[in-house]
N, C-alpha and C positions, 0 to 999 in steps of 0.2 A: 532596438535593444543593444545596449552596450556591453563591452566585456566586463565592466564593474557589475551591472545588473546580473550577468551569468554568475560571476564569483559569489555575490550575495545569496543567490538562489541556491547555489551549490552547497554553500555552508549551512543554510537553513535545512536542506534536505539531509546533508550529512548528519547534522545534529539531531534530527528527529526520526531518522531512519530505524534505528535500534528500538527505540522506545514506542510503545504502542499508544501513540497519541495522533496518528495520521499525518505523516509527512507531507502527503498530497495537500492536505487542508492547509497546513503551514505554509506550503510554497504558494498556493493559489493565494492566500491572504497577503503574503509578501509580495506577490505580482501586483495585487490590487492597490496596495500602499506605494509601490514604485510607479503607478500609473501605467501598468501594462494589462493588457486583455488576455486573461486566461483561456479563453474559448478559441482563440485563433488556432489554426493548424501548427504555426511557428511555435506557439507557446505550449501546445499538448505535446508536440514532439519533443520540446525541451524538457518537458516534465518527465516523460518516460525515458529520455536519455540520462537524467539526473538519476532516476531510479536505477539504470543500467549501471551506472558508476557506482552507486552504493551497493548494487548487487554483487559486484566484484568485490567490494570491500567486505561484504558479508561472507562471501566464498572464503576469502583469505582468513577471516576470523574464526569461522566455524569449521574450516576444512579438518583440523585435527580430530575435533568431536565426531565429525561425520564419518571419518575413516575408522575410528574406534567403534562407532555404532552401526553405520550401514555398510562398511566394506570390509568388516573383520573376517567374512567368509563369503562363500558362494551362497549359502543359504540365507545369509543375513542380508545381503544385497537383493536377492530374489524377492524376499519378503517385503523389503524396503520398495523395491521397484513396483510390485504389484500395488502396494498401498498409494504410491505416488500417482500411478497411472489412474487408479480408482478414483483419488480425490480430485485429480486434475480433469477428469472427465465430468464429474459432477459440477466442478466450478465452470467448465465450459458450456455445458447445457444450461444450468441454472442462470448463469451470468448472461448468456446471449438471449435467452428467453425474456429475462426482467428488462434488458436493453431494449429489444424489440417492442415490448409491451409499453414501456415508458415512451419511447420515441413516437408510438402510435398515438397515445394519449396526448403528450406535451405538444405535438406539432401536428395535431389533427386539422385537417383541411390546408396545411401547408405543402408547398409543392415538395420540399425536401427538409429533413431535419435529423440531426445527428445528437447522440448523448452528450458528445463533447461541448455542445451549445450551452448545455446546463451546468457545466463544471465551474463557471465563474459565479454562479448564484450562492451568495453567502447565506440568503435565507434557507437554503437547502443544506448548506454544509454544517450550520448551527445544529439543527435537529439531528444530523448523522453523528455529530461529534457527541450529542447527548445520548443517543442510542449506544454508541460504542462505550461511552462512559459508564452507563448503567450495567452493561453487560460485564465490563472489567471489574466494576465495583463488586458485583455479585460473585464472581469467580474468586476475587480477592478475599472478600469476607468469607466464603467457603474455604478458602487456604488457611486462613487464620484460625477458623474453627478447628480444622483437621490438625494443625500444628498444637492448639491448646488442648485438644482431647488426644494427643499423641496418636493419630490415626495414620496408617500407612496407605499411601495412594497406590492402588494396585496397578500392576503391569510394568514391565521393564521397557516397553516400547508401545508406540501407539498401535492399536488393534485396528482391524478393518472397519469396524463400527466407528471408531473414534476418527480415523482417516476420513471416512464418509461424511461425518458431521463436519468436520474442519473443512473439506472440501466444499461441502454445500454452502457453508457461511461464507467461505471466500467467494463464491459465485454471487452471492448476495451482496458483497461489499463492492464488487466490480463497478456498478453504475453510480455509486455515491462517494463523491469526495467528502472526506470527514468521517465516514464509518471506516474506522482504521482496521486495515486488513490484518496486520499482525496482533493488534490487540483483540479483535474479534476471534481469530482462529485460535490463538493460544488460550484465550479464555474458554472457548468451546471445548478445546482439548481438556481443559482442566475440569470443567463442568461434567464432561463425560467420562472422568475418572483417570485422566492420563496425568503424570506428573508434569510440572511446569516445564522442567528441562527438556523432556521429551517432546512435548507440545511445541516448545519454542524451536527446537531444532528441526522438526517436521514442517513447521510452518514457513521457516525461511527456505528450506529446500523447496518447498512449493512455490515460493517466490522466485526462486531461480528458473524454474519451469515456466512460470507466468510471464516473465520480463520479456522473452524474445518475441512471442506473438503480439504483446502489446506494442513492442518498438515497430514491428512490421506493419501493424494496423495503422500507426500513426504516420509511418513513412509514406504508406499508400494514400492516406487521407491528404497529406501535405502535397504530394505529386498531383492529385487530383485537382486540389485547390489552386495549384500553380498552373495548370492547364486552363481551369475556368478563368482565372486572372489574366492570363495571357490573351485569351479570346476576348476579353473584355476591355483590353488594352491597359490593364494596371498590373503587370507581372510582378510576381512574387521572386525574390531573391533566393532561389532554392539552394544554390551552392553555400550562400551565407548562412542560411537557417541550418544546414546540415554540419557546417563548420561550428557553429555556435553550439550545437546539439552535442557534438563530439567533445568540444572544449569543456561544456558543462559537466560532461561524464567524468572527464579527467579531475576536474576540481571537486566533483561529489565524491569520488573514489578516495581522494586524499583526505578531505573533510570527514568522510565516512570512516576510515580507518582511525583518525585521531579519536572521533566521538566514540567509537566502539571501544576503545581501550579506556576512555575516560568515563564512560556512562555504564560500563559493564557492573559497576558495584552497586548500581540502582536495581539490578536484576536479583539481588539478594532475596531469599524466602522471607515472605511476610510483608513485602512493601508493594505488591501488585496492586492492591486497591488504591493506592496513591494516584497511580496514573488514571484509574477511573474518576476520582476527584479532579484531577487536572483537566480531563476532557470535558467534565461538566462545567468547570470554570471557562474554559476555553470556548465552549458553546456560547456562554453568555457574553463573552467578549466579542466573538463573531457576530453575533446578532447585534450588539451594540455598533459595531462598524457598519453592518447592514443598514441600520436605522440612521446612521450618520451619512449614508450616501455612498458607500464604497460598493 
């Protein structure tokens, strides 16, 4: 993997991060087109490091909004923290259970199997994109109906119920590349009665909590793979992989900042359904790439 590859993947991640179109799916497809294997520990670590870079871009972008919403008072922060912990707990439990079930089924009879070994399967990414597209499309059509009927979406912030649903759906997204985390969680918030703006802020706050454990998981996976490869006489360049990951995070941060400013206009009210249409079209394209041998 060259520096040029890292820069290309960082730009793809940065452009796709804010939009609910599954940045992970776009990065995996780009890796395939570049002739890289998305399932290797080096590449899955790079993927989460790219997410780390754009996570910091998201923090910079949303910080003023978060301060006004979540840090305006001690009570506001306490309510936010309780909802954040509740949603994160549901994400961890549901996500881990689904991952273990998938690993048991997909790798039945194998000596070992990890969910990451399925991340390069375009035949799995395509239906995940389609599922996310349908969910986004449904939420977007409901948004347009509310706007047309001049209905007011209730609630100034996400409720415990809405936070629970968002956290649960985020757990469902974890094992599936293509099932857009932001698209699914924001749409779920909208479908449960939250305004899109509140659902969006809470969804990206959840992403900040989710990213460090994901990075830690991939670092441990890479170190384990490095020990196994060294024992087999084909050592992995652990230092080089970490450097590339950090470099990717820097480029993704810069690309993410530029993309967040450029793409923010697409988050205007009434356009959410367009992302659902995009995901459905992307699903067809990804399935075509799979049939073409990628």
